[in-house]
PDBQT receptor file of N, H, CA, C and O in Angstrom, charges set to zero:
ATOM      1  N   MET A   1     -14.548 119.853  -0.330  1.00  0.00    +0.000 N 
ATOM      2  CA  MET A   1     -13.182 120.289  -0.116  1.00  0.00    +0.000 C 
ATOM      3  C   MET A   1     -13.041 120.956   1.257  1.00  0.00    +0.000 C 
ATOM      4  O   MET A   1     -12.075 120.701   1.977  1.00  0.00    +0.000 OA
ATOM      5  N   GLU A   2     -14.008 121.812   1.617  1.00  0.00    +0.000 N 
ATOM      6  H   GLU A   2     -14.792 122.019   1.032  1.00  0.00    +0.000 HD
ATOM      7  CA  GLU A   2     -13.981 122.486   2.921  1.00  0.00    +0.000 C 
ATOM      8  C   GLU A   2     -14.074 121.477   4.058  1.00  0.00    +0.000 C 
ATOM      9  O   GLU A   2     -13.443 121.638   5.103  1.00  0.00    +0.000 OA
ATOM     10  N   GLU A   3     -14.876 120.425   3.836  1.00  0.00    +0.000 N 
ATOM     11  H   GLU A   3     -15.388 120.294   2.987  1.00  0.00    +0.000 HD
ATOM     12  CA  GLU A   3     -15.021 119.408   4.873  1.00  0.00    +0.000 C 
ATOM     13  C   GLU A   3     -13.698 118.690   5.117  1.00  0.00    +0.000 C 
ATOM     14  O   GLU A   3     -13.353 118.384   6.258  1.00  0.00    +0.000 OA
ATOM     15  N   ILE A   4     -12.966 118.424   4.049  1.00  0.00    +0.000 N 
ATOM     16  H   ILE A   4     -13.247 118.672   3.122  1.00  0.00    +0.000 HD
ATOM     17  CA  ILE A   4     -11.668 117.752   4.169  1.00  0.00    +0.000 C 
ATOM     18  C   ILE A   4     -10.688 118.638   4.930  1.00  0.00    +0.000 C 
ATOM     19  O   ILE A   4      -9.997 118.172   5.836  1.00  0.00    +0.000 OA
ATOM     20  N   LEU A   5     -10.631 119.922   4.559  1.00  0.00    +0.000 N 
ATOM     21  H   LEU A   5     -11.192 120.300   3.824  1.00  0.00    +0.000 HD
ATOM     22  CA  LEU A   5      -9.724 120.841   5.243  1.00  0.00    +0.000 C 
ATOM     23  C   LEU A   5     -10.102 121.002   6.715  1.00  0.00    +0.000 C 
ATOM     24  O   LEU A   5      -9.230 121.060   7.581  1.00  0.00    +0.000 OA
ATOM     25  N   ALA A   6     -11.403 121.072   6.992  1.00  0.00    +0.000 N 
ATOM     26  H   ALA A   6     -12.111 121.024   6.288  1.00  0.00    +0.000 HD
ATOM     27  CA  ALA A   6     -11.854 121.191   8.375  1.00  0.00    +0.000 C 
ATOM     28  C   ALA A   6     -11.477 119.944   9.169  1.00  0.00    +0.000 C 
ATOM     29  O   ALA A   6     -11.078 120.031  10.331  1.00  0.00    +0.000 OA
ATOM     30  N   SER A   7     -11.607 118.790   8.534  1.00  0.00    +0.000 N 
ATOM     31  H   SER A   7     -11.932 118.719   7.590  1.00  0.00    +0.000 HD
ATOM     32  CA  SER A   7     -11.248 117.542   9.191  1.00  0.00    +0.000 C 
ATOM     33  C   SER A   7      -9.750 117.498   9.495  1.00  0.00    +0.000 C 
ATOM     34  O   SER A   7      -9.338 117.086  10.579  1.00  0.00    +0.000 OA
ATOM     35  N   ILE A   8      -8.946 117.926   8.528  1.00  0.00    +0.000 N 
ATOM     36  H   ILE A   8      -9.281 118.261   7.647  1.00  0.00    +0.000 HD
ATOM     37  CA  ILE A   8      -7.492 117.950   8.727  1.00  0.00    +0.000 C 
ATOM     38  C   ILE A   8      -7.129 118.910   9.855  1.00  0.00    +0.000 C 
ATOM     39  O   ILE A   8      -6.300 118.581  10.704  1.00  0.00    +0.000 OA
ATOM     40  N   ARG A   9      -7.736 120.085   9.871  1.00  0.00    +0.000 N 
ATOM     41  H   ARG A   9      -8.409 120.352   9.181  1.00  0.00    +0.000 HD
ATOM     42  CA  ARG A   9      -7.466 121.066  10.932  1.00  0.00    +0.000 C 
ATOM     43  C   ARG A   9      -7.857 120.512  12.300  1.00  0.00    +0.000 C 
ATOM     44  O   ARG A   9      -7.155 120.726  13.288  1.00  0.00    +0.000 OA
ATOM     45  N   ARG A  10      -8.977 119.801  12.350  1.00  0.00    +0.000 N 
ATOM     46  H   ARG A  10      -9.547 119.627  11.547  1.00  0.00    +0.000 HD
ATOM     47  CA  ARG A  10      -9.443 119.222  13.604  1.00  0.00    +0.000 C 
ATOM     48  C   ARG A  10      -8.459 118.158  14.095  1.00  0.00    +0.000 C 
ATOM     49  O   ARG A  10      -8.140 118.098  15.282  1.00  0.00    +0.000 OA
ATOM     50  N   ILE A  11      -7.990 117.331  13.183  1.00  0.00    +0.000 N 
ATOM     51  H   ILE A  11      -8.249 117.379  12.218  1.00  0.00    +0.000 HD
ATOM     52  CA  ILE A  11      -7.028 116.285  13.557  1.00  0.00    +0.000 C 
ATOM     53  C   ILE A  11      -5.737 116.908  14.078  1.00  0.00    +0.000 C 
ATOM     54  O   ILE A  11      -5.191 116.465  15.089  1.00  0.00    +0.000 OA
ATOM     55  N   ILE A  12      -5.252 117.935  13.386  1.00  0.00    +0.000 N 
ATOM     56  H   ILE A  12      -5.696 118.295  12.565  1.00  0.00    +0.000 HD
ATOM     57  CA  ILE A  12      -4.021 118.609  13.818  1.00  0.00    +0.000 C 
ATOM     58  C   ILE A  12      -4.218 119.253  15.185  1.00  0.00    +0.000 C 
ATOM     59  O   ILE A  12      -3.343 119.159  16.045  1.00  0.00    +0.000 OA
ATOM     60  N   ALA A  13      -5.346 119.899  15.391  1.00  0.00    +0.000 N 
ATOM     61  H   ALA A  13      -6.057 119.976  14.692  1.00  0.00    +0.000 HD
ATOM     62  CA  ALA A  13      -5.622 120.541  16.677  1.00  0.00    +0.000 C 
ATOM     63  C   ALA A  13      -5.707 119.501  17.791  1.00  0.00    +0.000 C 
ATOM     64  O   ALA A  13      -5.213 119.734  18.894  1.00  0.00    +0.000 OA
ATOM     65  N   ASP A  14      -6.332 118.354  17.510  1.00  0.00    +0.000 N 
ATOM     66  H   ASP A  14      -6.734 118.165  16.614  1.00  0.00    +0.000 HD
ATOM     67  CA  ASP A  14      -6.428 117.297  18.510  1.00  0.00    +0.000 C 
ATOM     68  C   ASP A  14      -5.051 116.741  18.850  1.00  0.00    +0.000 C 
ATOM     69  O   ASP A  14      -4.759 116.476  20.017  1.00  0.00    +0.000 OA
ATOM     70  N   ASP A  15      -4.206 116.563  17.843  1.00  0.00    +0.000 N 
ATOM     71  H   ASP A  15      -4.443 116.778  16.895  1.00  0.00    +0.000 HD
ATOM     72  CA  ASP A  15      -2.859 116.042  18.078  1.00  0.00    +0.000 C 
ATOM     73  C   ASP A  15      -2.035 117.001  18.927  1.00  0.00    +0.000 C 
ATOM     74  O   ASP A  15      -1.302 116.571  19.817  1.00  0.00    +0.000 OA
ATOM     75  N   GLN A  16      -2.153 118.288  18.658  1.00  0.00    +0.000 N 
ATOM     76  H   GLN A  16      -2.749 118.637  17.934  1.00  0.00    +0.000 HD
ATOM     77  CA  GLN A  16      -1.375 119.273  19.408  1.00  0.00    +0.000 C 
ATOM     78  C   GLN A  16      -1.877 119.390  20.838  1.00  0.00    +0.000 C 
ATOM     79  O   GLN A  16      -1.081 119.597  21.753  1.00  0.00    +0.000 OA
ATOM     80  N   ALA A  17      -3.170 119.264  21.046  1.00  0.00    +0.000 N 
ATOM     81  H   ALA A  17      -3.817 119.097  20.302  1.00  0.00    +0.000 HD
ATOM     82  CA  ALA A  17      -3.733 119.383  22.390  1.00  0.00    +0.000 C 
ATOM     83  C   ALA A  17      -3.469 118.132  23.212  1.00  0.00    +0.000 C 
ATOM     84  O   ALA A  17      -3.322 118.226  24.431  1.00  0.00    +0.000 OA
ATOM     85  N   ALA A  18      -3.404 116.976  22.590  1.00  0.00    +0.000 N 
ATOM     86  H   ALA A  18      -3.523 116.899  21.600  1.00  0.00    +0.000 HD
ATOM     87  CA  ALA A  18      -3.258 115.716  23.310  1.00  0.00    +0.000 C 
ATOM     88  C   ALA A  18      -1.833 115.462  23.775  1.00  0.00    +0.000 C 
ATOM     89  O   ALA A  18      -1.628 114.708  24.726  1.00  0.00    +0.000 OA
ATOM     90  N   LYS A  19      -0.850 116.065  23.136  1.00  0.00    +0.000 N 
ATOM     91  H   LYS A  19      -1.016 116.678  22.363  1.00  0.00    +0.000 HD
ATOM     92  CA  LYS A  19       0.538 115.798  23.501  1.00  0.00    +0.000 C 
ATOM     93  C   LYS A  19       0.921 116.589  24.751  1.00  0.00    +0.000 C 
ATOM     94  O   LYS A  19       0.831 117.817  24.757  1.00  0.00    +0.000 OA
ATOM     95  N   PRO A  20       1.345 115.896  25.806  1.00  0.00    +0.000 N 
ATOM     96  CA  PRO A  20       1.839 116.624  26.982  1.00  0.00    +0.000 C 
ATOM     97  C   PRO A  20       3.233 117.179  26.684  1.00  0.00    +0.000 C 
ATOM     98  O   PRO A  20       3.927 116.719  25.777  1.00  0.00    +0.000 OA
ATOM     99  N   ALA A  21       3.607 118.155  27.456  1.00  0.00    +0.000 N 
ATOM    100  H   ALA A  21       3.043 118.528  28.192  1.00  0.00    +0.000 HD
ATOM    101  CA  ALA A  21       4.937 118.747  27.267  1.00  0.00    +0.000 C 
ATOM    102  C   ALA A  21       5.991 117.689  27.573  1.00  0.00    +0.000 C 
ATOM    103  O   ALA A  21       5.999 117.099  28.653  1.00  0.00    +0.000 OA
ATOM    104  N   GLU A  22       6.866 117.462  26.624  1.00  0.00    +0.000 N 
ATOM    105  H   GLU A  22       6.860 117.942  25.746  1.00  0.00    +0.000 HD
ATOM    106  CA  GLU A  22       7.900 116.450  26.803  1.00  0.00    +0.000 C 
ATOM    107  C   GLU A  22       9.104 117.061  27.508  1.00  0.00    +0.000 C 
ATOM    108  O   GLU A  22       9.543 118.165  27.188  1.00  0.00    +0.000 OA
ATOM    109  N   ILE A  23       9.619 116.318  28.470  1.00  0.00    +0.000 N 
ATOM    110  H   ILE A  23       9.262 115.421  28.730  1.00  0.00    +0.000 HD
ATOM    111  CA  ILE A  23      10.817 116.750  29.179  1.00  0.00    +0.000 C 
ATOM    112  C   ILE A  23      12.015 116.191  28.424  1.00  0.00    +0.000 C 
ATOM    113  O   ILE A  23      12.044 115.014  28.061  1.00  0.00    +0.000 OA
ATOM    114  N   ALA A  24      12.987 117.036  28.196  1.00  0.00    +0.000 N 
ATOM    115  H   ALA A  24      12.964 117.991  28.491  1.00  0.00    +0.000 HD
ATOM    116  CA  ALA A  24      14.173 116.594  27.465  1.00  0.00    +0.000 C 
ATOM    117  C   ALA A  24      14.903 115.539  28.294  1.00  0.00    +0.000 C 
ATOM    118  O   ALA A  24      15.131 115.736  29.488  1.00  0.00    +0.000 OA
ATOM    119  N   PRO A  25      15.270 114.423  27.667  1.00  0.00    +0.000 N 
ATOM    120  CA  PRO A  25      15.986 113.385  28.414  1.00  0.00    +0.000 C 
ATOM    121  C   PRO A  25      17.381 113.869  28.797  1.00  0.00    +0.000 C 
ATOM    122  O   PRO A  25      17.990 114.683  28.102  1.00  0.00    +0.000 OA
ATOM    123  N   SER A  26      17.864 113.352  29.906  1.00  0.00    +0.000 N 
ATOM    124  H   SER A  26      17.370 112.690  30.470  1.00  0.00    +0.000 HD
ATOM    125  CA  SER A  26      19.208 113.743  30.331  1.00  0.00    +0.000 C 
ATOM    126  C   SER A  26      20.224 113.159  29.351  1.00  0.00    +0.000 C 
ATOM    127  O   SER A  26      19.998 112.082  28.800  1.00  0.00    +0.000 OA
ATOM    128  N   PRO A  27      21.324 113.846  29.132  1.00  0.00    +0.000 N 
ATOM    129  CA  PRO A  27      22.310 113.345  28.173  1.00  0.00    +0.000 C 
ATOM    130  C   PRO A  27      22.926 112.039  28.662  1.00  0.00    +0.000 C 
ATOM    131  O   PRO A  27      23.129 111.837  29.860  1.00  0.00    +0.000 OA
ATOM    132  N   GLU A  28      23.215 111.172  27.722  1.00  0.00    +0.000 N 
ATOM    133  H   GLU A  28      23.051 111.337  26.749  1.00  0.00    +0.000 HD
ATOM    134  CA  GLU A  28      23.802 109.889  28.074  1.00  0.00    +0.000 C 
ATOM    135  C   GLU A  28      25.271 110.082  28.434  1.00  0.00    +0.000 C 
ATOM    136  O   GLU A  28      25.936 110.955  27.878  1.00  0.00    +0.000 OA
ATOM    137  N   PRO A  29      25.780 109.271  29.361  1.00  0.00    +0.000 N 
ATOM    138  CA  PRO A  29      27.190 109.414  29.737  1.00  0.00    +0.000 C 
ATOM    139  C   PRO A  29      28.111 109.030  28.578  1.00  0.00    +0.000 C 
ATOM    140  O   PRO A  29      27.719 108.318  27.654  1.00  0.00    +0.000 OA
ATOM    141  N   GLU A  30      29.329 109.519  28.658  1.00  0.00    +0.000 N 
ATOM    142  H   GLU A  30      29.647 110.097  29.408  1.00  0.00    +0.000 HD
ATOM    143  CA  GLU A  30      30.321 109.210  27.628  1.00  0.00    +0.000 C 
ATOM    144  C   GLU A  30      30.565 107.698  27.606  1.00  0.00    +0.000 C 
ATOM    145  O   GLU A  30      30.616 107.065  28.660  1.00  0.00    +0.000 OA
ATOM    146  N   PRO A  31      30.712 107.128  26.433  1.00  0.00    +0.000 N 
ATOM    147  CA  PRO A  31      30.983 105.683  26.376  1.00  0.00    +0.000 C 
ATOM    148  C   PRO A  31      32.375 105.369  26.923  1.00  0.00    +0.000 C 
ATOM    149  O   PRO A  31      33.340 106.088  26.665  1.00  0.00    +0.000 OA
ATOM    150  N   ASP A  32      32.452 104.274  27.687  1.00  0.00    +0.000 N 
ATOM    151  H   ASP A  32      31.668 103.690  27.896  1.00  0.00    +0.000 HD
ATOM    152  CA  ASP A  32      33.732 103.869  28.266  1.00  0.00    +0.000 C 
ATOM    153  C   ASP A  32      34.503 102.925  27.359  1.00  0.00    +0.000 C 
ATOM    154  O   ASP A  32      35.584 102.464  27.728  1.00  0.00    +0.000 OA
ATOM    155  N   ASP A  33      33.974 102.629  26.189  1.00  0.00    +0.000 N 
ATOM    156  H   ASP A  33      33.096 103.003  25.889  1.00  0.00    +0.000 HD
ATOM    157  CA  ASP A  33      34.638 101.678  25.312  1.00  0.00    +0.000 C 
ATOM    158  C   ASP A  33      35.640 102.337  24.370  1.00  0.00    +0.000 C 
ATOM    159  O   ASP A  33      36.076 101.720  23.399  1.00  0.00    +0.000 OA
ATOM    160  N   VAL A  34      36.007 103.590  24.651  1.00  0.00    +0.000 N 
ATOM    161  H   VAL A  34      35.652 104.092  25.440  1.00  0.00    +0.000 HD
ATOM    162  CA  VAL A  34      36.981 104.294  23.829  1.00  0.00    +0.000 C 
ATOM    163  C   VAL A  34      38.318 104.248  24.548  1.00  0.00    +0.000 C 
ATOM    164  O   VAL A  34      38.410 104.619  25.718  1.00  0.00    +0.000 OA
ATOM    165  N   LEU A  35      39.346 103.798  23.860  1.00  0.00    +0.000 N 
ATOM    166  H   LEU A  35      39.272 103.497  22.909  1.00  0.00    +0.000 HD
ATOM    167  CA  LEU A  35      40.674 103.698  24.447  1.00  0.00    +0.000 C 
ATOM    168  C   LEU A  35      41.390 105.027  24.293  1.00  0.00    +0.000 C 
ATOM    169  O   LEU A  35      41.661 105.470  23.177  1.00  0.00    +0.000 OA
ATOM    170  N   ASP A  36      41.695 105.662  25.417  1.00  0.00    +0.000 N 
ATOM    171  H   ASP A  36      41.475 105.303  26.324  1.00  0.00    +0.000 HD
ATOM    172  CA  ASP A  36      42.429 106.926  25.408  1.00  0.00    +0.000 C 
ATOM    173  C   ASP A  36      43.884 106.598  25.703  1.00  0.00    +0.000 C 
ATOM    174  O   ASP A  36      44.230 106.269  26.838  1.00  0.00    +0.000 OA
ATOM    175  N   LEU A  37      44.731 106.686  24.698  1.00  0.00    +0.000 N 
ATOM    176  H   LEU A  37      44.450 106.953  23.777  1.00  0.00    +0.000 HD
ATOM    177  CA  LEU A  37      46.128 106.298  24.861  1.00  0.00    +0.000 C 
ATOM    178  C   LEU A  37      46.874 107.208  25.828  1.00  0.00    +0.000 C 
ATOM    179  O   LEU A  37      47.881 106.794  26.403  1.00  0.00    +0.000 OA
ATOM    180  N   ALA A  38      46.409 108.423  26.018  1.00  0.00    +0.000 N 
ATOM    181  H   ALA A  38      45.591 108.759  25.551  1.00  0.00    +0.000 HD
ATOM    182  CA  ALA A  38      47.065 109.322  26.966  1.00  0.00    +0.000 C 
ATOM    183  C   ALA A  38      46.937 108.791  28.392  1.00  0.00    +0.000 C 
ATOM    184  O   ALA A  38      47.782 109.080  29.240  1.00  0.00    +0.000 OA
ATOM    185  N   GLU A  39      45.901 108.028  28.657  1.00  0.00    +0.000 N 
ATOM    186  H   GLU A  39      45.214 107.793  27.968  1.00  0.00    +0.000 HD
ATOM    187  CA  GLU A  39      45.715 107.463  29.991  1.00  0.00    +0.000 C 
ATOM    188  C   GLU A  39      46.484 106.159  30.169  1.00  0.00    +0.000 C 
ATOM    189  O   GLU A  39      46.803 105.786  31.298  1.00  0.00    +0.000 OA
ATOM    190  N   VAL A  40      46.787 105.462  29.088  1.00  0.00    +0.000 N 
ATOM    191  H   VAL A  40      46.528 105.765  28.170  1.00  0.00    +0.000 HD
ATOM    192  CA  VAL A  40      47.363 104.131  29.169  1.00  0.00    +0.000 C 
ATOM    193  C   VAL A  40      48.862 104.126  28.895  1.00  0.00    +0.000 C 
ATOM    194  O   VAL A  40      49.604 103.398  29.554  1.00  0.00    +0.000 OA
ATOM    195  N   ALA A  41      49.311 104.910  27.954  1.00  0.00    +0.000 N 
ATOM    196  H   ALA A  41      48.708 105.502  27.418  1.00  0.00    +0.000 HD
ATOM    197  CA  ALA A  41      50.698 104.849  27.489  1.00  0.00    +0.000 C 
ATOM    198  C   ALA A  41      51.662 105.423  28.523  1.00  0.00    +0.000 C 
ATOM    199  O   ALA A  41      51.332 106.335  29.281  1.00  0.00    +0.000 OA
ATOM    200  N   GLU A  42      52.858 104.855  28.522  1.00  0.00    +0.000 N 
ATOM    201  H   GLU A  42      53.126 104.114  27.906  1.00  0.00    +0.000 HD
ATOM    202  CA  GLU A  42      53.920 105.383  29.375  1.00  0.00    +0.000 C 
ATOM    203  C   GLU A  42      54.557 106.571  28.669  1.00  0.00    +0.000 C 
ATOM    204  O   GLU A  42      54.517 106.651  27.441  1.00  0.00    +0.000 OA
ATOM    205  N   PRO A  43      55.139 107.488  29.421  1.00  0.00    +0.000 N 
ATOM    206  CA  PRO A  43      55.769 108.641  28.767  1.00  0.00    +0.000 C 
ATOM    207  C   PRO A  43      56.929 108.206  27.881  1.00  0.00    +0.000 C 
ATOM    208  O   PRO A  43      57.622 107.230  28.170  1.00  0.00    +0.000 OA
ATOM    209  N   VAL A  44      57.123 108.937  26.819  1.00  0.00    +0.000 N 
ATOM    210  H   VAL A  44      56.561 109.730  26.585  1.00  0.00    +0.000 HD
ATOM    211  CA  VAL A  44      58.200 108.624  25.879  1.00  0.00    +0.000 C 
ATOM    212  C   VAL A  44      59.509 109.142  26.457  1.00  0.00    +0.000 C 
ATOM    213  O   VAL A  44      59.605 110.304  26.851  1.00  0.00    +0.000 OA
ATOM    214  N   ILE A  45      60.519 108.272  26.506  1.00  0.00    +0.000 N 
ATOM    215  H   ILE A  45      60.441 107.327  26.185  1.00  0.00    +0.000 HD
ATOM    216  CA  ILE A  45      61.848 108.676  26.971  1.00  0.00    +0.000 C 
ATOM    217  C   ILE A  45      62.703 108.887  25.735  1.00  0.00    +0.000 C 
ATOM    218  O   ILE A  45      62.998 107.947  24.997  1.00  0.00    +0.000 OA
ATOM    219  N   ARG A  46      63.090 110.112  25.526  1.00  0.00    +0.000 N 
ATOM    220  H   ARG A  46      62.850 110.875  26.126  1.00  0.00    +0.000 HD
ATOM    221  CA  ARG A  46      63.882 110.439  24.344  1.00  0.00    +0.000 C 
ATOM    222  C   ARG A  46      65.343 110.064  24.603  1.00  0.00    +0.000 C 
ATOM    223  O   ARG A  46      65.836 110.221  25.721  1.00  0.00    +0.000 OA
ATOM    224  N   PRO A  47      66.037 109.568  23.572  1.00  0.00    +0.000 N 
ATOM    225  CA  PRO A  47      67.457 109.219  23.762  1.00  0.00    +0.000 C 
ATOM    226  C   PRO A  47      68.286 110.478  24.007  1.00  0.00    +0.000 C 
ATOM    227  O   PRO A  47      68.012 111.546  23.460  1.00  0.00    +0.000 OA
ATOM    228  N   ARG A  48      69.306 110.316  24.845  1.00  0.00    +0.000 N 
ATOM    229  H   ARG A  48      69.529 109.448  25.289  1.00  0.00    +0.000 HD
ATOM    230  CA  ARG A  48      70.188 111.446  25.121  1.00  0.00    +0.000 C 
ATOM    231  C   ARG A  48      71.188 111.577  23.984  1.00  0.00    +0.000 C 
ATOM    232  O   ARG A  48      71.600 110.587  23.379  1.00  0.00    +0.000 OA
ATOM    233  N   ALA A  49      71.563 112.796  23.712  1.00  0.00    +0.000 N 
ATOM    234  H   ALA A  49      71.228 113.600  24.203  1.00  0.00    +0.000 HD
ATOM    235  CA  ALA A  49      72.572 113.039  22.674  1.00  0.00    +0.000 C 
ATOM    236  C   ALA A  49      73.931 112.610  23.219  1.00  0.00    +0.000 C 
ATOM    237  O   ALA A  49      74.292 112.951  24.345  1.00  0.00    +0.000 OA
ATOM    238  N   VAL A  50      74.667 111.875  22.426  1.00  0.00    +0.000 N 
ATOM    239  H   VAL A  50      74.373 111.598  21.511  1.00  0.00    +0.000 HD
ATOM    240  CA  VAL A  50      75.992 111.400  22.820  1.00  0.00    +0.000 C 
ATOM    241  C   VAL A  50      77.014 112.187  22.012  1.00  0.00    +0.000 C 
ATOM    242  O   VAL A  50      76.874 112.360  20.802  1.00  0.00    +0.000 OA
ATOM    243  N   ALA A  51      78.038 112.655  22.702  1.00  0.00    +0.000 N 
ATOM    244  H   ALA A  51      78.152 112.515  23.686  1.00  0.00    +0.000 HD
ATOM    245  CA  ALA A  51      79.085 113.413  22.014  1.00  0.00    +0.000 C 
ATOM    246  C   ALA A  51      79.837 112.479  21.070  1.00  0.00    +0.000 C 
ATOM    247  O   ALA A  51      80.036 111.305  21.384  1.00  0.00    +0.000 OA
ATOM    248  N   PRO A  52      80.254 112.995  19.916  1.00  0.00    +0.000 N 
ATOM    249  CA  PRO A  52      81.011 112.137  18.995  1.00  0.00    +0.000 C 
ATOM    250  C   PRO A  52      82.337 111.710  19.635  1.00  0.00    +0.000 C 
ATOM    251  O   PRO A  52      82.904 112.449  20.440  1.00  0.00    +0.000 OA
ATOM    252  N   PRO A  53      82.824 110.532  19.281  1.00  0.00    +0.000 N 
ATOM    253  CA  PRO A  53      84.077 110.055  19.899  1.00  0.00    +0.000 C 
ATOM    254  C   PRO A  53      85.249 110.983  19.546  1.00  0.00    +0.000 C 
ATOM    255  O   PRO A  53      85.329 111.532  18.448  1.00  0.00    +0.000 OA
ATOM    256  N   GLU A  54      86.143 111.132  20.512  1.00  0.00    +0.000 N 
ATOM    257  H   GLU A  54      86.078 110.686  21.405  1.00  0.00    +0.000 HD
ATOM    258  CA  GLU A  54      87.307 111.988  20.279  1.00  0.00    +0.000 C 
ATOM    259  C   GLU A  54      88.318 111.240  19.417  1.00  0.00    +0.000 C 
ATOM    260  O   GLU A  54      88.501 110.033  19.578  1.00  0.00    +0.000 OA
ATOM    261  N   PRO A  55      88.975 111.953  18.503  1.00  0.00    +0.000 N 
ATOM    262  CA  PRO A  55      89.984 111.266  17.672  1.00  0.00    +0.000 C 
ATOM    263  C   PRO A  55      91.204 110.899  18.521  1.00  0.00    +0.000 C 
ATOM    264  O   PRO A  55      91.550 111.643  19.439  1.00  0.00    +0.000 OA
ATOM    265  N   PRO A  56      91.865 109.771  18.237  1.00  0.00    +0.000 N 
ATOM    266  CA  PRO A  56      93.018 109.327  19.059  1.00  0.00    +0.000 C 
ATOM    267  C   PRO A  56      94.261 110.141  18.859  1.00  0.00    +0.000 C 
ATOM    268  O   PRO A  56      95.285 109.869  19.486  1.00  0.00    +0.000 OA
TER     269      PRO A  56
Protein backbone atom coordinates (compact mmCIF):
# COMPACT_ATOMS: atom_id res chain seq x y z
CA MET A 1 0.00 0.00 0.00
CA GLU A 2 2.85 2.41 0.88
CA GLU A 3 4.54 1.62 -2.41
CA ILE A 4 1.38 2.54 -4.33
CA LEU A 5 1.00 5.83 -2.45
CA ALA A 6 4.69 6.63 -2.96
CA SER A 7 4.34 5.90 -6.65
CA ILE A 8 1.28 8.15 -6.93
CA ARG A 9 3.08 10.96 -5.07
CA ARG A 10 6.09 10.59 -7.36
CA ILE A 11 3.91 10.76 -10.47
CA ILE A 12 2.11 13.86 -9.18
CA ALA A 13 5.41 15.54 -8.28
CA ASP A 14 6.83 14.74 -11.73
CA ASP A 15 3.74 16.15 -13.45
CA GLN A 16 3.89 19.38 -11.45
CA ALA A 17 7.61 19.83 -12.05
CA ALA A 18 7.43 19.07 -15.78
CA LYS A 19 4.74 21.62 -16.62
CA PRO A 20 6.15 25.02 -17.59
CA ALA A 21 4.28 28.10 -16.50
CA GLU A 22 1.49 28.65 -19.00
CA ILE A 23 0.91 32.13 -20.34
CA ALA A 24 -2.73 33.08 -20.51
CA PRO A 25 -3.84 33.39 -24.14
CA SER A 26 -4.94 36.79 -25.31
CA PRO A 27 -8.72 37.20 -25.46
CA GLU A 28 -10.30 36.53 -28.81
CA PRO A 29 -11.79 39.50 -30.66
CA GLU A 30 -15.53 40.04 -30.66
CA PRO A 31 -17.26 38.09 -33.42
CA ASP A 32 -18.29 40.21 -36.40
CA ASP A 33 -21.16 37.92 -37.34
CA VAL A 34 -23.57 39.62 -34.93
CA LEU A 35 -25.99 42.07 -36.52
CA ASP A 36 -26.29 45.23 -34.43
CA LEU A 37 -29.48 46.94 -35.57
CA ALA A 38 -28.44 50.22 -33.96
CA GLU A 39 -25.67 50.45 -36.54
CA VAL A 40 -27.83 49.48 -39.52
CA ALA A 41 -31.33 50.83 -38.93
CA GLU A 42 -32.43 54.30 -39.93
CA PRO A 43 -33.82 56.53 -37.20
CA VAL A 44 -37.53 56.22 -36.57
CA ILE A 45 -39.53 59.24 -37.77
CA ARG A 46 -42.56 59.64 -35.58
CA PRO A 47 -45.75 60.97 -37.21
CA ARG A 48 -46.63 64.55 -36.38
CA ALA A 49 -49.83 65.21 -34.50
CA VAL A 50 -52.48 66.72 -36.76
CA ALA A 51 -55.07 69.06 -35.32
CA PRO A 52 -58.64 67.79 -35.64
CA PRO A 53 -60.58 69.36 -38.53
CA GLU A 54 -62.51 72.50 -37.68
CA PRO A 55 -66.30 72.20 -37.84
CA PRO A 56 -67.88 74.13 -40.79
